[in-house]
C-alpha positions as CSV (number, residue, x, y, z in Angstrom):
1,M,-17.5,67.5,27.9
2,R,-15.1,65.3,25.8
3,I,-14.2,65.8,22.1
4,A,-11.7,63.4,20.5
5,G,-10.1,62.5,23.8
6,W,-9.8,66.2,25.0
7,S,-11.6,67.4,28.0
8,F,-12.9,71.0,27.9
9,G,-13.8,71.0,31.5
10,R,-11.0,73.2,32.6
11,S,-10.8,76.9,31.7
12,E,-7.0,76.8,31.0
13,V,-7.6,74.3,28.2
14,R,-10.4,76.3,26.8
15,L,-8.2,79.4,26.6
16,A,-5.4,77.5,24.9
17,V,-7.7,76.1,22.2
18,L,-9.3,79.4,21.2
19,P,-6.0,80.9,19.8
20,A,-5.3,77.7,17.9
21,I,-8.7,77.8,16.2
22,A,-8.2,81.5,15.4
23,I,-4.8,80.8,13.8
24,I,-6.2,77.9,11.7
25,G,-9.1,80.1,10.6
26,C,-6.7,82.8,9.4
27,A,-4.5,80.3,7.6
28,V,-7.6,78.9,5.7
29,W,-8.8,82.4,4.9
30,L,-5.4,83.4,3.4
31,M,-5.4,80.2,1.2
32,L,-8.7,80.9,-0.4
33,P,-8.6,82.4,-3.9
34,Q,-8.9,86.2,-3.9
35,A,-11.0,88.3,-6.3
36,S,-9.1,89.6,-9.3
37,D,-8.9,93.2,-10.5
38,A,-11.5,92.4,-13.3
39,E,-14.1,91.3,-10.7
40,G,-14.4,94.7,-9.1
41,H,-11.4,95.0,-6.8
42,S,-11.2,98.4,-5.3
43,T,-8.6,100.8,-6.8
44,V,-5.6,102.1,-4.9
45,T,-6.1,105.6,-3.7
46,S,-2.4,106.6,-3.7
47,P,-1.7,110.2,-4.7
48,E,1.1,109.1,-7.1
49,V,-0.6,106.3,-8.9
50,T,-3.9,106.4,-10.8
51,R,-5.2,103.2,-12.2
52,V,-7.4,103.3,-15.2
53,T,-9.4,100.1,-16.0
54,Q,-11.3,99.7,-19.2
55,A,-13.2,96.6,-20.3
56,T,-12.1,95.4,-23.8
57,S,-15.5,94.1,-24.8
58,R,-18.9,93.2,-23.2
59,N,-18.3,89.5,-23.7
60,D,-14.7,89.5,-22.5
61,D,-14.0,89.4,-18.8
62,T,-10.5,90.6,-19.1
63,A,-9.6,94.2,-18.6
64,V,-6.7,96.5,-19.5
65,T,-5.1,98.3,-16.6
66,Q,-2.8,101.2,-17.2
67,A,-0.9,102.9,-14.5
68,T,0.0,106.5,-15.0
69,L,2.2,108.8,-12.9
70,S,0.4,111.9,-11.6
71,P,2.1,115.3,-12.3
72,S,2.8,115.8,-8.6
73,A,4.9,112.6,-8.5
74,V,7.3,113.9,-11.2
75,P,10.4,115.6,-9.6
76,S,10.9,119.2,-10.5
77,D,14.4,120.5,-11.4
78,A,14.1,123.2,-8.8
79,A,13.4,120.7,-6.0
80,N,16.3,118.4,-7.1
81,P,19.3,120.3,-8.4
82,A,21.3,117.0,-8.8
83,A,18.8,115.6,-11.2
84,A,18.9,118.9,-13.2
85,A,22.7,118.5,-13.5
86,E,22.3,114.9,-14.8
87,A,19.5,115.7,-17.2
88,P,20.5,115.8,-20.9
89,L,21.0,119.1,-22.6
90,D,18.4,120.3,-25.1
91,I,18.2,117.9,-28.0
92,A,18.4,119.7,-31.4
93,P,15.5,118.9,-33.7
94,P,16.4,116.7,-36.7
95,E,17.6,118.6,-39.7
96,T,15.0,118.9,-42.4
97,V,16.2,117.4,-45.6
98,A,14.8,119.0,-48.7
99,P,13.2,116.4,-51.0
100,A,15.2,115.6,-54.1
101,R,14.0,117.6,-57.0
102,S,12.8,115.7,-60.1
103,P,14.7,116.2,-63.3
104,L,11.4,117.3,-64.9
105,D,11.4,120.4,-62.7
106,G,14.0,122.1,-64.8
107,L,13.2,120.4,-68.1
108,K,10.7,121.9,-70.6
109,I,9.5,121.5,-74.1
110,I,9.7,125.1,-75.4
111,S,8.5,124.5,-79.0
112,Q,6.8,121.7,-80.8
113,S,5.2,120.8,-84.1
114,W,4.2,117.6,-85.9
115,R,3.6,116.3,-89.4
116,R,2.5,113.1,-91.0
117,G,4.8,110.6,-92.6
118,G,4.6,107.1,-94.1
119,L,1.5,107.6,-96.3
120,G,-0.2,109.7,-93.5
121,S,-0.3,107.0,-90.8
122,K,2.9,107.9,-88.9
123,A,3.4,111.0,-86.6
124,L,6.7,112.8,-86.8
125,V,7.2,115.3,-84.0
126,T,9.7,118.1,-83.9
127,F,10.4,119.7,-80.6
128,T,13.1,121.6,-78.6
129,L,14.0,120.7,-75.0
130,R,15.5,123.2,-72.5
131,N,17.3,121.8,-69.5
132,A,17.6,124.5,-66.8
133,N,18.9,121.9,-64.2
134,D,22.4,121.9,-62.7
135,Y,23.0,118.5,-64.2
136,A,22.5,116.7,-67.4
137,V,19.5,114.5,-68.1
138,R,18.9,111.5,-70.4
139,D,16.3,108.9,-71.4
140,I,13.6,111.5,-71.7
141,E,10.1,110.1,-72.2
142,I,7.5,112.2,-74.0
143,A,3.7,111.5,-74.3
144,C,1.8,112.9,-77.2
145,T,-2.0,113.3,-77.4
146,F,-3.6,113.5,-80.8
147,T,-7.0,115.1,-81.3
148,R,-9.5,115.9,-84.1
149,R,-10.1,119.4,-85.4
150,D,-13.0,119.8,-82.9
151,G,-10.7,118.8,-79.9
152,S,-12.1,115.3,-79.4
153,H,-9.5,112.8,-78.2
154,L,-8.2,110.2,-80.7
155,T,-5.1,108.5,-79.5
156,D,-2.0,108.7,-77.2
157,R,1.6,107.7,-78.1
158,R,4.7,107.6,-76.0
159,R,8.4,107.6,-77.0
160,V,11.7,107.5,-75.0
161,I,14.5,109.7,-76.4
162,P,17.7,107.8,-75.6
163,D,19.8,111.0,-75.7
164,T,21.5,113.3,-73.3
165,V,20.6,117.0,-72.8
166,N,23.5,118.8,-71.0
167,M,22.9,121.1,-68.1
168,K,21.8,124.7,-68.8
169,S,21.3,124.0,-72.5
170,R,18.7,123.3,-75.1
171,K,18.5,120.7,-77.8
172,R,16.3,120.4,-80.9
173,Y,14.9,117.0,-82.2
174,A,13.5,117.0,-85.7
175,G,11.1,114.4,-87.2
176,V,11.0,112.0,-84.2
177,L,8.7,109.1,-84.9
178,V,6.3,108.6,-82.0
179,G,4.1,106.0,-83.6
180,F,1.1,105.3,-85.8
181,V,-1.8,107.7,-85.5
182,N,-5.4,107.9,-86.6
183,V,-5.9,109.4,-90.1
184,N,-8.4,111.9,-88.6
185,A,-5.8,113.4,-86.2
186,N,-5.3,117.1,-86.7
187,K,-3.7,118.4,-83.6
188,A,-0.9,117.0,-81.3
189,K,0.2,118.1,-77.9
190,C,3.4,116.5,-76.4
191,S,4.4,116.7,-72.7
192,L,7.3,115.3,-70.7
193,V,6.7,112.1,-68.6
194,T,10.0,111.0,-67.1
195,A,13.8,111.7,-67.4
196,S,16.9,110.3,-65.7
197,R,19.5,112.4,-63.9
198,I,23.1,111.9,-64.9
């Protein structure tokens, strides 16, 4: 028998050709593309590593692979005293910082009244502020709500007092104009809105 000028008549030649064919077959097999992890590659069964594969969507062929260390693979301090000596000492928890208190926490209106002025269309409010804070406050804004005799709401007015109230003190303001009001207003209730710390 002759193939491309070679004669396979002798057994020595046949034995020499078989290993060459096996080597060429293995080389071709190694060059073929291999299946990816997303196409159903079997997972590694190592005791230290666990692979978790999750498909991101039905239409997407990609997968997310996450390797996590098993608890048995983590060295214990008892088994490795050198690692225990190099381990950092206990880390102190961060200090809790108390939130800054608002100046309004220690500021109160302790008395208030109002009267009409300017032919009955202006509201003049008299009130006393008490500052219990450990610091002075200024630019105090008040909001006054005006209602009818039956309690139904009529109007709201705001006013900033550009004055300073010292710490641990009280100050009286008489006849402060807060704005024009409805002629049917009978009651007023003022409250603090903002204040600046000095």
